[in-house]
N, C-alpha and C positions, 0 to 999 in steps of 0.2 A: 237744377235742371240737366237736361240732355243737350246733346248740340245734335241739333236737325241741317240738314243740307239737302237739297234734292239733289236727284243725281243731273241734272242738267248744271246746277251747280257746281255740282263734280267735275262733269264732263269741262267745265269752262277751266277750271283751276289747274287739271291734270292733262289740257290739253289731247284730247281723247277723239277719236272718230265714234263713228258708230251709232246704231239705232237704237231711240229709248221707248220701249212703248207704253210706260207709265212715269210719271216725274214722280215718282216714289220720297217720302220723305225720308231720308237717311242718318241714322243716329250712332251705329253700329258698323266698327269694323273689323271684319272677320280676316283669319287667315290660316285657319282650320276648319273640315268641314265637321270635324268629330265636338266639335266645341260652341253649339249654336244654341243661344238661348232667346234669342230675339229675330227670328226668320225676317218677319216682315218688312221692318227697321233694318237689316240689316244690307253691307255691301260685302263681297266677295272677291278677297284679291288669291287672284291664282298664281302663285308667286313658285317663280324657276329654284329649287333648292336641289337638294339630295333627291324628292320625290319630287314632280311636275303636278305643280296644283292644277293645271288643268284637266288631269286626271281625278278629281275630283270635286269638280264641277256638278256631274250629276249628281252626284252622293247627298252635297248643297240642294240643288236644285229639289230633292227630294225630301229636303227636310223644310222646304218654304221658302229658302229663298231666292230669290226673282233680280237681283242686282250682280249684275258680277264685273272686276277687270280682268279684261286678258290680253295678250299681245295675238292671241287670234282667234277667229268664231269656232266657236266647239262642232265637231262633226255630228252631233246629234242633235235636229230641231228641237229646240223651247222656244215655242210660238209667246209662249209671256212672258218672256226675260229681257230682260234690259241688257247689252254687254259694250262697255265702253273700252275702245280697242286702243293702248297703248302700248310702242317702243318695247318700253320695261318695267313691268309690274309693280317691283320694289322701290323703281323712282317714283312713279305712279302715288304710293300710299307716300312716301317721302315727302314727296311735293306736297299733297295733303293739308299731311301733320302740318308742315313748317306754314302754310297758308290759316289753317287755323291759329298756331299758337302768333301769328302777325296781328290776328284779332283782339289780343288782348293786350294791357299793360297796367303789365304785374310784375312787382320782382322775381326772377326765376334765378333759383343759385343749381349749377353747373359743377358739378360733381366728377374728379378723374383722378387716377391713381392707378397703382397695381394690385393693391388689398385695403380693404377696411373701405370700399365706398357706401354700399347697402350699412353697414352698419352705422357708419357715419350718417345719410341720409335717414334712418331709421331716427337717431337720438335727436337728429337735428328736427324732426319729427315732432320725437316725444315734448323736448324743448320747448318749440315753437308753437303749439297749438293753441295754448292755453287764450293766448289775442291772434290767434291770426288762423286764416281756413284756407288750411295747404291741401294741393296736389299732388303728388308724387308716380315716382313708378311703381304698381306694385311688385313685392318682393324684389327680383333684383333682373328687371326687365329691362336693360341696361344696352342693347345687342340694337344690328340696322334696323331690326325688325319690331323689337321690344320701344326701345326709344319712341317710333312716330307713334306706337298704339297707346303709349306711359298720357303723351303730350296731349293728344286725343281728348285727354278726359279733361281737359280744364272748361271750365265755364264761367261764368261771371259772378258767378258766387267767392272763386276765391281770388285771394288778395297775397299767393305766396307760393311759389313751384319750388319745387327742389326733385332733380332730377338728376341720376348719376349715368354718366354714359361710358361703356368698354369696348375696347378695340384690341381685334389678334393681329391685324396688318398692316402695313402704310394706305394713307388715302382713305381710311373709316370718319376721321373725324370731324373732317370738312362737313360732311354730310348729319356727321348729328348737333354741330355747332348751328346749321342753319335751322333745322329743325326744331332745337332745345333753346337758343337763342338768350344763351343767359345773361343774365347782368352783375351777376356775383360770381364768381371761381373759387373753386376748392378744391386744393391739392389734398389729395389723401397719400401714403405710404409709398412710395416707390423700391419694387422689391423683383425678381425675377420672372414673375407670372408674365407669360408669352410671351416671353423674351425670345422665344424659336420663332418668333414672326416676323421678327426686323435683324436685320445688321449687325447690331449696336444695342444695348441700354439707350444711348447716347438718342439715336433714330425713335424709338423707343418714348423716351420724354418730349422729343421735339413734337411726334403726330399728338402725342399726347394735350401739351398746350395749346394747339389749335383752339381748343375746345373754347378759349379765354382769353380768344382774339380781341370780342367787343366789348370785352367786362368790362364794367366800369373798377370793378374794385376785383382785388385776387388776394387769396389766402394762404400761404405757404409757412412749410418749415426751410426757413434758410438755408441750411446746409443743402436741400434738394437742387433748389436751383443758383451754386454758386456760379456755375459759367453763364448764370444767362440774367446777371445782374444790371447790365448795360442797355439791355434790352427793356427790361423791366420797368428802367426810371420814368418811362412816359407815361406810368399807367398809376391810381392808386393801389397803394398794395397793403396789408397787413402780414406781419412777418414772426413769426412764433421760434424757439429754439429752446432747445435744453443744453447748449455748450457753448452760447457766444451773448454778449448782453447788449449789443447796443443793433436789439430790435423791440419790436411792439412789444410783444410777452416774451419775456425771457424766465423760463422755466430754472430756479437755480436748488431747491431744493425738493428731494421727492424720499420718502419714508410711506414704511405701513403702521397704521395705528387700525387697532381692533379688527383686523379681519379687510381694512377699508386703504386707500391709496391718497396719503396725502401729497398735496404737490403747494408749496408757495412758487410766484414769482413778482418780477417787475414790470407794471402795466401805468403808463402816464407818472413813470417816476415815485412810486409809492408800490408799498407790497400789498400782494394780494393772494388769497385762497381755495383750492377747491380742492372737494373729499370725494373721491372718485370710487361707488360699491363693487370696481373690480380692477383685482391685483397683475392679471396676467400682462404682457409688454402690450400684444396688439390693442385689447382693451383702452391701455394708460394711453397710448397715441392718438387710439379713434378720441377718445376724450379729451385729448388737448389738441383733436386740431377745432372737435365742438367748440371747446372753449373758445379760442382764438375766437370762431368765427361769430361768436354771442356778443362778443365783444368788440368785432369788428361791427356789428348792426348795432352795435348801439345800448344792449343791455348791459345792466349794471354791474359791478366784478361780484354787489351780493347774490341778486340775482341769480346771474349765470351761476353760483356756487353753492347754491340754495337749489338749484333746478339739479346742477347735474349729479349732486350726491343723490338724487331721486329717481337716476337712471335707472329702467330694465332693463333686463336683458334681452337680446333681442333674438326671436328663434324665427329663422328665414324657413324652415323649413318643416313640412308635413314629417309628422310619423308614423308608417304603417306600424301596427302591433297586435301580437294576438291577444283577444279578451276573454272574458267570462262566458262563459255557455257558447262557447263555439262561437262567437261574436269575433269581429275582427275591428277593430280602434280605428280609427285615421283622428289623428291627435294635432289638433292648431289653435290649443288653448290659451292662447300668449295675444290675438289679435282680431281684432274682426273687425272689416271696411267691405264696403261693398266689391271694389275691384279686388283682394284677395278672396272675398268668399265667392265671386265667380272660380277662381283657379284653384280652391277646395271642391266646390260643387263639380268639375269636372275631369278632378280627380277621383272622385265621389263613385261616377260616373264610372270611369274605367273599371272600376273595381269586379269582376263578373263571379267571385269565387261564394256569394251570398245573394240568393235572388230579392231580399229584403234591402234596403235603401233608408238610411234614418239619419234626420240632420240635429244637433242640437244646438241651436245657436241664442246667443246673447246678444241685451240692444246692442243695438251702431251709435257709437259717438263722433263726433268733429264727423260727417260725412259732404257739409259745405250741403247739404237737400234740405229742403222743406222737410220735417217728419210724415208726413200724407204722402207725399212724394217718393220719399226713400221706403217704407214699407211696403210700397204699390211695387216698386221695384222686387225690392226683395220677394216680396210672393211669388211675384210672374218669372222669377229666377229659379224658385224652386220647383216651381211649377214644370218649369220649362224641362227642367232635368228628374222627373218623374219622381223626386220621392217621396217612398212609400208612409215616411213616417218624419212627424215634425214635432220635436221638442222645445218649445222655445219659453228662455228665462230674462225677465224682465219687464218691468213696469210699462213700456213703450212696446214691448210683442202683445202685452196683452190687453193695449189700450186697441191696437188697428191687427187682433186676430181674426176679425173677417174678412179679412184681404185673403189671406190663405185657405188655399181648396185643398187638401192635403187627405188621405184616406184617412190616416191617421193622425190626430194633434192632440197636443200637450200644454197648457199651459204654467209657469208657476211663477211669483213675484221674484223671486232669488235664488241663488243656488245651493243656499240649506234647505229649503222647501222643497228643490228637486232632489236631491239626495235622500232628503227622510222618507221620499215616493218612491225611489226608484226600485223598490222589488216589486212593488204594485204594477211597475212595466212594464215585465217579464219579455228583457229583452235577449232574443235568444237568436243562432242563426241570423245573424243579419251584419250588414256592414254600416259602422255610427261614425260618422263626421262631427267630433266634437269642434267646434271653432265659437270663443266667446273673447269680448274684450278684455284686457286684463283684471282692471277693479272687480270683476265677476268672478275670478279664482275659479276659474275651470280645469284648473289645474288636481282641482280634488275631484271632480268629475271623471280626468281620466286615472287618477289613482285607483278610485271604484272600481272601473269597468277593467281595466288592464291586467291579466292573469301577471298574478302573483310569481317571480323568479331571483335566483339569486343572481348578483348586481355584478356577474360579468353578461358582454351584450354585445354581439356582433351587428354591429352598424351597412348597413348595406345604402349607397346612395344608388337609387335608379338614376339622377340625372346623369351621372356618370357613367353608371352602366349603358345610357342612353349614346351618350359621349360616344363612348369604346365603338358601338355598334355602329354608328354614323361616322367613325373613323375609317372603319373598314369598306362602310359601304362606298365610301368616295374612292374606293381603290378598287372597284368593280368597274367593269365594261357595263352601257344599259343592258338590262334583262337579265344577270345572271343571280339566278335566285340566292336565298340566303336559308340554311339552315342552322337552329341555333341548338346546341346542346345544353339540354339541361336535365342530364342524367345525374345520378347520384346527386340528390339534392340540390338540383343547380350547381354543383362544385360547392356544396356548403353553406352555398347563399341561399338556403330556399327557393321551394318548387314554384308552385300559384303563382307567388309573389311576382319572379321575374319572368315567368310565362305570361304573366297575366300585360306583362308592361310590352315585352315582343310582341305578343301577338297586337297590341293598340299601336303600336309603331309598324305593324304590316312584316315583319319575315315570313317567310314563306313556307318554312316547316319547323318541325319540333323534332328532336331526337333522345330517346329515352333510353335507357339500359334495360326493364323489365317489363313487365307487361303491366301490372301493376302502378309504378310510378306512372305510365299515359293512364291508367283507373283516375289514377289521383285526379289529375288533368281535367279530366272531360269532368269529374265531380263541380270541380268548380271555376265553371262555367268555358274552358280552354277549347274553341272550334279550330284552330289550327290543324293540319296534316299533322300528324305524329308518326314517328318510324320508330320503329320498337327494334333494337340492337341483336338484346339478345331472346330471343320470344321462345316462350316454353309450350312443347306440344300441348301439356294438362290442361293450358290457357287457354287454348285458341278459342275456346268458344266466349269467354270474355272479352277476347281481345277485339273478336270481330262484331260484336254484341255492342263496342264501344269507338266503334271506326277506326282500329290502331291498321297501324299496317306493318309487318313484319320483313325485318329482312331474313333474307335464305342463302347461308352461309353452306348448308352441303345437302346434297343427296337425300341423306336421309328425312331434314327439315324438310324438303321440299314434296317426299314422297308423302308426309304425314301432315300435311297442309292440304295437299291436293285430296285425300282421303276424307280430310274433316270437310272440305269444299264438298265433296261429291254429298258423303251421307248430310249435310246440313242443305244443299242445294243451290252454295253459294257458286255462284260466277264470277266470273270477271274481275276478281279481288285483288285490288293494290301490293303488290311486294316490290320488294327492295333487293336486288341479288348483289353479294358482298364477292369479290374479286380480291384472291390473295395473291400481289402485287411485288410480296416479298417483308411483309411484316410476319408472315409464317406463323401466325396466331389461328383466326378462322376465313375461311373464302374457298372458293374454289378458285382450282390452282390451272394455269396457262394447259395441262394435257385433256383439262377436263370441261373443256369450254365447248369443244365439237358435242360428244355426249348431252350439256348439258341444251347445248342448239335445238338437237332432236326432241326432245320433253318437251321443249317450248314451244315448240311449232305446232303442233297436237293437244296445247294443254288449255281447255275453255275455262279454266276454273281460278285460273288465275290473269290479272295482266299487270305488264311489269311496270312499274312507276318509276323505278333509275335503277344503274349499275353503277357501284361505285368501290372504292379501292382506299386505302389508309393508305398515307407516306409515311415512311419509319424516321427522317431524319430530315424533314424538311428546314427545318432551321440549321445544320450542318452546313458550313463550305465542305470539311472536308468528304462529306459522305455526297456530292452534290452528282459525282458521275454516278453511284445508285441510285439515285431521285430521278433522273432521266434513263434509267432503265424501268423503274417504279413505272413510269409514265409512258413506256411505249406498250410496257406491258398490259396494262389498263387499256390503252389504246386499240389495241389489236384485240382484246377481247372485245369489248365493249362492240366494235364494228361487227364480229362475227354475229353478236347477240342481236346484234338488231334488224344485219340481214335477213336473220333467220328467221325474229319476228314478224317482219314487216311495216314496223313503225318507230318512228322516235323515239328515244327516252331520256329520260334528266342523268348524264353525267357528271357523277361530283369524285373530287380521288383530295383537295388542298382542306388542309385543316388551320387552324387559325397562323403561324408560322408561313403554310402554302400560299396562304393569301396574300404574305408583302412580302414573300420570296420567290415565286413561280406564280407570275402572270399569266403565263402563257396555259395555265395546267386551270383556269377557273372551271370551263367546260358552262356548265349550264346551272353549276350549282355549288356554293362552297360551305364547307361545314365547320362555326365559327363557334370556339369551345372557350379557354381560359383566357381568351385576348378580349372579350367582352367582361372580364372581371380585371383586365387592366395588365396581363403580364402576356406577352410575346416575344420569347429567348431570340427570335430574330429581327428587332429593331431595338435597337440601342436605347437605352433610358433617357440619357441626354439629346434624344433625336426625338423623339417618342411624343407623341400628339396623344398616347392613352393614360389615362390616369387608376390609380387604384380606386374599384368600387368600394371596397368593404375596409373597415375600420373593428379592430378586435380590443375591447377593453374592461378595464375591471376597477376595484377599489381599493385601497388598503384597508386591512380590518386590525392592525397594531401597525405599532410603532416601539422598538425595543435600541435602549444601551447596551452592546456589545464589549466584552474586553475582549482582547487578544486572543486570548488562552483558552475562550467556551469554544465550545463547538455546537455548530449547531444543525439540527434536524436528523435523519434517521443514518445509523450507523455511524455518527460522529464525521462524517463527510465534510461539513461544511464549518467553515472559520472565518474571519477576517483579518488582515497582515499587522495591523494596529487599532487598539480601543475605536470604537464608531457605534454606528448602531443599523440595525436590520429594518426594514418593513415586511410584515405580510401579507400577501396577495390572494384575494380571491381565486384564484384560478387553478389548476391542475391537472396532473394526466387525464382525470376522470370528462373535462374538459377539451381535452384537445390537445391540450399542452403537454408534448409526448418529455418522460424520463431523461431523457439526449439532453434536453436544453440543461441541464442542473450543474453546481459546482461550476458555475463563473462562464460556460458556454454561452447559455441566452442572454440577451440582452430585453430591457423592458425601458420605456421611458414615464419617468417620473419629473412632473411639473418643466418638461422640457430637454428632461437632462436623462442620458442612456447611462443604465447601470446593471449590475450585471447578478446574477443568480447568486446564492449561495445556499449549498447544500445541496439535498436530492429534492428534486421535485416531488411532491408528494398527491394523494390520489386529488385532495380540492383546495391547495394550498401549495405555494414556494414563498420562497424565502428572500428577499431584494438587499446588496448592500446598497443601501443610503446613507451611509457618512458625511458625505460632500452634497448631499441635497436637502433644501428647508422642505419637511414634508410632514404632513400627519393625518390622521386616522380619519378616514373617509376621504382622501385623495384618490383621484382619478391614475389610471396607469392604463398608459396603452400599450399591447405586446404586438400589434403591427396598424400602422395608418401611408399618407402617403412621408412620411420622413424613414418610417422605418419600414421598409415592405417587406410586403410577403416572402419577395425574392430572397431578402437578406435573411430569415430567419430560415429558408431553404435549404442558404450556402452554411448556416452556422450549424446545422445539424446535421450537413452531407445527404440532404433529398432535393425531393424537384416541390416547387409552386403547388403544384396537383394535392400531394401529401396534408402540408400544411392546413389546404381547406377543404379539403374533404374530412380531416382526421375530426375538423371539429364541431362538439357532441351537440344531441337534440336537446340536450337540459342547454344548454347556451341561447339567451332568449334573442332572437331576431330582431331587428329593430328596423322597418325599411324609411327611407327621406325620401320625399320630392322636393325639390325646392321650387 
């Protein structure tokens, strides 16, 4: 059953003013005008953040929303809309969610910590859902906005809530505690995440503990709260440890058995055991947290052991992959519930690379809803997102298929039936979302649809890309535009996937190197203005046909474009003028500005959209005087040009490092490049909020024992200092791992340990010294990620991060994650 409040109810709860046109029933809370599935029953909160939510009221209104929470009335008259006016819109959202939580008397587990919150939440859901009707955060909705939206899902069918809370600065947890109102507290691993937002780790821990101030019971690791023992004496606690035995759960023995992790512990003065189907340290600790929580909540040791042994891996990420027959595959094949379905459908709706959108969906289990109500809701959601083809798998979807109204529909009893008929569906040139409950084994569908490629993969986290974009947005004054550089295959990260995310999140411009790159973006649904940095005169016809905007940096280019425009009767076409302020690569020099202005004054064929230049060393303090000189030359040039034109133009000179180090040079627009991918030489790594976007990984193809006397690889250049073993991995210079990394220069992460290369890098493979690492064939190997970063690889071979990224070849499969 959905939650329903009238607008008058909401007005009283949040203490709002304003006129109500119709006392509508509200069941859905909205904070994003792009994600509207139930407009008539929605209440839109115009949040102030990096973008003012009031700017999107008109978009929501056009989509059918008629009820809004605002901090001021909009200028546009909307006679049939109700506006609730409050001092702070976010506080109003949180107040409404806290009020809703108070209407239900159920146990709620509140989870916080530095790491493991989402995994512990999802595992507790797996472990307890056989006998509990559970409501939880969808994916990792644990923020000041995500938590109230999650708590809003509670209804009378639920008898347990599991909510995680994440914070990044002091003062946030009190607000989340008031919304979640947990009765049971769980503290996960305390690490360094978000340390930069606090004066000390102690301050961060104190802030996190505020979530538990009213809990009846707290579950935690003994070592984590040694300094808080006295204050914890006043409440019921369940304490676990791997080092000290005077606790409720003392894990005294740990070993690996047949690929699983076997633990023995003392609980209530008896020895108990637990087998975990994962071996990495993070998963083991998260499993112990779940073990302790189950015992604290009254589950028997035998039941806890049995269920933990059957834990399934949690994939919190949607994976966007290249598929067969020119399809794009969104793989969310490991879980299916109504909340994560909505998130996945929103992501499907973001994709513009194909006109046709397809959903493959399994039956949904443990929703807390009656089947009739559940599948009506699913059908409404699918229709609202304008899915073109619906493929339902499962007996429930077959039973309720009449609820669905989609142009193309197919229903199958099980996954095997679908796979048997897959070829008859003729999936071609479409975006396909695969969304299935684990028992349906939809990973088999994913394997059938995804293009085959070798096991070297570049993973790009689109959430992190967005976080980095917002890092730079926060440094700009209101009104400053962003041009995102997506040239060179978006620095090796993939063009339309990255451009699509940037378009969805409202950057103002894109820039590519050549016309063909711009055409490819247009063909995949990108409608943003696109500047072409190196336009080719022979391609001017294609450039204009695709509404691409050329950069003009010489009189020759200008003359050729004007001649083309005359012949084709093109008038006032937007162009961008490049000024050479000191790079001395391309551009009009200072002495050329006056004759350039003479040509511009009498030219009806072009309209100057922007004037720009490029900083040579914006990240280097030793060259700051030269940067100041560049800025001065640029200012003189654009003022001359604007005077000649008689109208203002967009001015831009700041690149990534210029954004952070030269705020006085932001002008009207900045050009954001490698900073999107988490690399900025002007920002110290330890102080940065930037995160690496990409992970390059491969696998071990073979492990060999090797005597010190033996040589390894071409030209016999490699050998071990002592008897040991080597691992051959599936990456070579044809993939972009350059020969310069050979003979111990390069390092890779094997099961968390950095190991050196041995011998020469070959075309398709290279060898690693794994003498001191436990490793087997098929194990994952990390070339770069957040631990060994792209900058580290660049340092190893004396180059720059740009070269590392752009060298990754196209045969390396790109996989895009959205969390």
